[in-house]
C-alpha positions as CSV (number, residue, x, y, z in Angstrom):
1,M,0.0,0.0,0.0
2,S,1.0,3.6,-0.5
3,A,0.1,6.9,1.2
4,L,0.5,10.5,0.1
5,I,0.8,13.3,2.7
6,I,0.0,16.7,1.1
7,D,0.3,19.0,4.1
8,N,2.8,19.5,7.0
9,V,2.1,16.9,9.7
10,D,4.1,15.5,12.6
11,P,6.7,13.0,11.3
12,I,5.4,10.3,13.6
13,I,2.5,9.5,11.3
14,K,5.0,8.7,8.5
15,E,7.0,6.6,10.8
16,R,3.9,4.7,12.1
17,L,2.7,3.9,8.6
18,E,6.1,2.8,7.3
19,R,6.4,0.5,10.3
20,I,3.4,-1.5,9.0
21,G,4.8,-1.6,5.5
22,I,3.1,1.3,3.9
23,K,5.2,3.4,1.4
24,V,4.7,7.1,2.3
25,D,5.4,10.0,0.0
26,L,5.5,13.7,1.1
27,R,4.2,16.4,-1.1
28,P,3.4,19.4,1.2
29,S,1.8,22.4,-0.6
30,I,0.9,20.4,-3.7
31,S,-1.8,22.1,-5.8
32,K,-5.2,20.5,-6.4
33,E,-4.3,20.2,-10.1
34,E,-1.1,18.3,-9.3
35,L,-2.9,16.2,-6.8
36,I,-5.5,15.1,-9.3
37,K,-2.8,14.0,-11.7
38,I,-1.0,11.7,-9.2
39,I,-3.6,10.6,-6.7
40,K,-4.4,7.4,-8.8
41,D,-1.0,6.1,-7.6
42,Y,-2.0,6.1,-3.9
43,N,-4.3,4.1,-1.6
44,I,-4.3,6.6,1.3
45,L,-4.5,10.4,1.2
46,I,-3.5,12.3,4.4
47,F,-4.4,16.0,4.4
48,R,-5.4,19.0,6.5
49,G,-7.9,21.8,5.6
50,R,-6.0,23.5,2.8
51,L,-7.6,21.7,-0.2
52,K,-11.2,20.7,-0.9
53,I,-11.3,16.9,-1.2
54,D,-14.3,16.9,-3.6
55,K,-15.8,14.6,-6.2
56,E,-13.1,15.5,-8.7
57,V,-10.3,14.5,-6.3
58,I,-12.1,11.4,-5.2
59,D,-12.9,10.3,-8.8
60,S,-9.3,10.8,-9.8
61,G,-8.2,8.5,-6.9
62,T,-9.1,5.3,-8.7
63,N,-7.1,3.2,-6.1
64,L,-8.0,5.3,-3.1
65,K,-9.1,3.4,-0.1
66,I,-8.7,5.9,2.8
67,L,-9.1,9.7,3.2
68,A,-7.4,10.7,6.4
69,R,-8.0,14.2,7.7
70,Y,-5.2,15.4,10.0
71,G,-7.5,17.3,12.2
72,V,-11.1,17.3,13.6
73,G,-13.5,18.8,11.0
74,L,-14.4,17.1,7.8
75,D,-16.1,20.1,6.1
76,N,-13.5,20.2,3.4
77,V,-14.3,16.6,2.4
78,D,-17.3,15.3,0.4
79,V,-17.8,12.5,3.0
80,E,-21.0,11.2,1.5
81,Y,-19.6,10.8,-2.0
82,A,-16.4,9.2,-0.6
83,V,-18.4,6.6,1.3
84,K,-20.6,6.0,-1.7
85,K,-17.4,5.2,-3.7
86,G,-16.2,2.8,-1.0
87,V,-13.5,5.1,0.4
88,A,-13.2,5.2,4.2
89,V,-12.9,8.6,5.8
90,V,-11.2,9.1,9.2
91,S,-10.0,12.0,11.3
92,A,-8.6,12.7,14.8
93,P,-11.4,14.4,16.7
94,R,-10.0,13.9,20.3
95,A,-6.4,15.1,19.8
96,P,-6.8,18.9,19.7
97,T,-9.3,19.3,22.5
98,Q,-7.0,20.7,25.2
99,S,-5.1,23.0,22.8
100,V,-8.3,24.5,21.3
101,A,-9.8,25.0,24.7
102,E,-6.7,26.8,26.0
103,L,-6.6,29.0,22.9
104,T,-10.3,29.8,23.5
105,L,-9.5,30.9,27.1
106,G,-6.5,32.8,25.8
107,L,-8.7,34.8,23.4
108,M,-11.2,35.5,26.1
109,L,-8.5,37.0,28.3
110,A,-6.8,38.8,25.4
111,V,-10.1,40.5,24.5
112,A,-11.2,41.2,28.1
113,R,-7.9,42.9,28.9
114,R,-7.1,44.4,25.4
115,I,-3.7,42.6,25.6
116,P,-2.8,42.7,21.8
117,L,-3.8,46.3,21.6
118,L,-1.7,47.3,24.6
119,D,1.2,45.3,23.3
120,I,1.2,47.1,20.0
121,K,0.9,50.5,21.7
122,V,3.9,49.9,24.0
123,K,6.0,48.5,21.2
124,G,5.2,51.6,19.2
125,G,6.6,53.8,21.9
126,E,3.4,54.7,23.7
127,W,2.7,54.1,27.4
128,P,-1.2,54.0,27.5
129,K,-1.6,53.2,31.2
130,G,-5.1,54.2,32.3
131,K,-6.4,54.5,28.7
132,Y,-7.7,51.0,28.1
133,I,-9.4,49.7,31.2
134,G,-10.1,45.9,31.0
135,I,-12.8,43.7,32.5
136,E,-12.6,40.6,34.7
137,L,-13.9,37.2,33.5
138,G,-14.4,35.9,37.1
139,G,-18.0,36.1,38.1
140,K,-19.2,36.6,34.5
141,T,-21.5,34.1,32.6
142,L,-19.9,32.1,29.8
143,G,-22.3,30.7,27.2
144,V,-21.0,27.7,25.3
145,I,-22.6,26.9,22.0
146,G,-21.9,23.3,21.3
147,F,-21.2,21.3,24.4
148,G,-19.1,18.5,22.9
149,R,-15.5,17.6,23.8
150,I,-14.0,21.1,23.2
151,G,-17.0,23.0,24.6
152,K,-16.9,21.0,27.8
153,A,-13.1,21.5,28.1
154,V,-13.6,25.3,27.7
155,A,-16.3,25.3,30.4
156,H,-14.0,23.4,32.8
157,L,-11.2,26.0,32.3
158,A,-13.6,28.9,32.7
159,R,-15.0,27.4,35.9
160,G,-11.4,27.5,37.2
161,I,-11.4,31.3,37.0
162,G,-14.9,31.6,38.5
163,M,-17.2,31.9,35.5
164,R,-20.8,30.7,35.5
165,I,-21.7,28.3,32.7
166,L,-24.6,28.2,30.3
167,A,-24.6,25.6,27.5
168,T,-26.7,25.0,24.4
169,D,-26.6,22.0,22.0
170,V,-28.9,20.1,19.6
171,I,-28.8,17.2,22.0
172,D,-29.5,16.9,25.7
173,V,-26.3,17.9,27.5
174,S,-28.0,19.0,30.7
175,A,-26.3,16.3,32.8
176,D,-22.9,17.3,31.6
177,A,-23.6,21.0,32.2
178,E,-24.9,20.3,35.7
179,K,-21.7,18.4,36.6
180,I,-19.8,21.6,36.5
181,G,-22.6,23.7,38.1
182,G,-24.0,25.0,34.8
183,K,-27.2,24.4,33.0
184,Q,-28.5,23.8,29.4
185,V,-30.7,26.5,27.9
186,P,-32.0,27.4,24.5
187,L,-29.7,29.3,22.1
188,E,-31.7,32.5,22.3
189,Q,-31.7,32.6,26.1
190,L,-27.9,31.9,26.1
191,L,-27.2,34.8,23.8
192,K,-29.3,37.1,25.9
193,E,-27.9,36.1,29.3
194,S,-24.2,35.5,28.6
195,D,-21.4,38.0,29.1
196,V,-19.0,35.8,27.0
197,V,-20.2,33.6,24.2
198,S,-17.9,30.9,22.8
199,I,-18.8,28.8,19.7
200,H,-17.8,25.1,19.4
201,V,-19.9,23.5,16.6
202,S,-19.2,21.7,13.4
203,L,-20.0,23.4,10.1
204,T,-23.2,21.9,8.7
205,P,-26.1,23.4,6.7
206,E,-27.8,23.9,10.0
207,T,-24.9,25.8,11.6
208,Y,-24.0,27.9,8.6
209,R,-24.4,31.5,9.8
210,L,-25.9,30.2,13.0
211,L,-25.2,33.6,14.5
212,N,-27.0,35.7,11.9
213,A,-28.0,39.3,12.2
214,E,-31.1,38.5,14.2
215,R,-29.2,36.4,16.8
216,L,-26.3,38.7,17.0
217,A,-28.8,41.4,18.0
218,L,-29.6,39.3,21.1
219,L,-26.1,39.7,22.5
220,K,-25.7,41.9,25.6
221,D,-24.1,45.3,25.2
222,N,-20.4,44.8,26.2
223,A,-20.5,41.1,25.5
224,I,-17.5,39.2,24.2
225,L,-17.9,36.8,21.3
226,I,-15.3,34.0,20.7
227,N,-15.1,31.6,17.7
228,T,-12.6,28.8,17.5
229,S,-14.9,26.4,15.5
230,R,-15.5,27.4,11.8
231,G,-15.7,30.9,10.4
232,E,-18.9,30.3,8.4
233,V,-21.0,29.9,11.6
234,I,-21.1,33.7,12.0
235,D,-22.4,36.3,9.6
236,H,-19.4,38.6,9.7
237,E,-20.9,41.5,7.9
238,A,-23.7,41.5,10.5
239,L,-21.1,41.2,13.3
240,L,-19.3,44.3,12.0
241,Q,-22.4,46.3,12.6
242,H,-22.4,45.3,16.3
243,L,-18.8,46.0,17.2
244,D,-19.4,49.4,18.6
245,R,-21.7,48.0,21.3
246,L,-19.7,44.8,22.0
247,W,-16.7,44.7,24.3
248,G,-14.8,42.7,21.7
249,V,-14.4,39.6,19.6
250,G,-11.8,36.8,19.4
251,L,-11.6,34.8,16.2
252,D,-9.3,31.9,15.3
253,V,-11.4,31.0,12.2
254,L,-12.8,33.1,9.3
255,P,-15.0,32.3,6.3
256,E,-12.1,33.2,4.1
257,E,-8.6,32.3,5.1
258,P,-6.5,34.4,4.7
259,P,-9.1,37.3,4.7
260,K,-9.2,39.3,1.5
261,N,-12.8,40.5,1.3
262,P,-12.8,44.2,2.2
263,Q,-15.6,43.9,4.8
264,L,-13.8,40.9,6.4
265,R,-10.6,42.9,6.4
266,K,-12.4,45.8,8.0
267,L,-13.6,43.4,10.8
268,V,-10.2,41.7,11.5
269,T,-8.3,45.0,11.6
270,H,-10.7,46.6,14.1
271,E,-9.0,47.3,17.5
272,K,-11.8,45.4,19.3
273,V,-11.1,42.2,17.4
274,V,-8.3,39.8,18.3
275,V,-7.5,37.4,15.4
276,T,-5.3,34.3,15.2
277,P,-4.7,32.3,11.9
278,H,-6.7,29.1,12.6
279,V,-4.1,27.7,15.0
280,G,-6.3,26.1,17.6
281,S,-4.7,22.7,17.3
282,E,-1.2,24.0,16.5
283,T,0.7,23.1,19.6
284,Y,3.5,20.5,19.8
285,E,1.4,18.3,22.1
286,A,-1.7,18.4,19.9
287,M,0.2,17.8,16.7
288,R,1.8,14.7,18.2
289,R,-1.6,13.4,19.5
290,L,-3.1,14.1,16.1
291,A,-0.5,12.0,14.4
292,E,-0.8,9.2,16.8
293,E,-4.6,9.2,16.8
294,L,-4.8,9.4,13.0
295,A,-2.3,6.7,12.5
296,S,-4.2,4.4,14.8
297,N,-7.4,5.1,13.0
298,I,-5.8,4.3,9.6
299,E,-4.4,1.1,11.0
300,E,-7.8,0.1,12.4
301,V,-9.4,0.6,8.9
302,I,-6.7,-1.4,7.3
303,S,-7.1,-4.3,9.7
304,R,-10.8,-4.2,9.6
305,V,-11.3,-4.2,5.9
306,K,-8.1,-6.1,5.0
307,L,-7.0,-3.6,2.3
């Protein structure tokens, strides 16, 4: 069997696959056009979120048996079509949980205390002491949209600094919320009552622009909004209209990465917005766990279906 890795990943995944006799080629930064030309020579494709693994790619992979997403989300993969064509699709959903949760808390603190703005001012020769007064997170209410692995981890970290927890989800997570002293409420109630709102949902047709103009209007004045899930779950043009009344926004994900749209550029360059370039899982620890988990999932598919 042969595998093609088309993005930068931890070397352990190559080592693990070679250990079980799989030939592994590395082509980081390969274009989609180049990929389509050579994918027929491989049984396994390992990738991140850079390229869309659509019908064209899948159809070109005439010997393809496994699509392995080095990450959590599968929104850049036509999973239904792949399965229909007999191609297994795997990812590593557990590995980045702690890293994404910690970045989420970091963005909350950065927005609450204007840390990036103050850093820029001091490095530019200013000393703006007393000009940008921050707010505390302790005693505030955190609303977690999507109470899965990452949402729960964020809630646990937030409880550690004294935040109250509200949770909303499409399934019953009331028992999990109650374990940390929180409660499950409908989305609209969460938006109205939370001082900080953090989003942790997968991108689906139902979550596309989940926070639209109508729902963004429900946010409290001086609320903080954090998104480390997928950029498309927020209507960013509508969000831009609310920036003056919000305390601030922290974004690790955008609907266009990197942002080129003028309205999106206007949003991300606003002094109330803290932006990171989709790095939630980019820690040494998470990268290693991703590689180990994904390699194990690939090995499981191989053993199960005897490829």
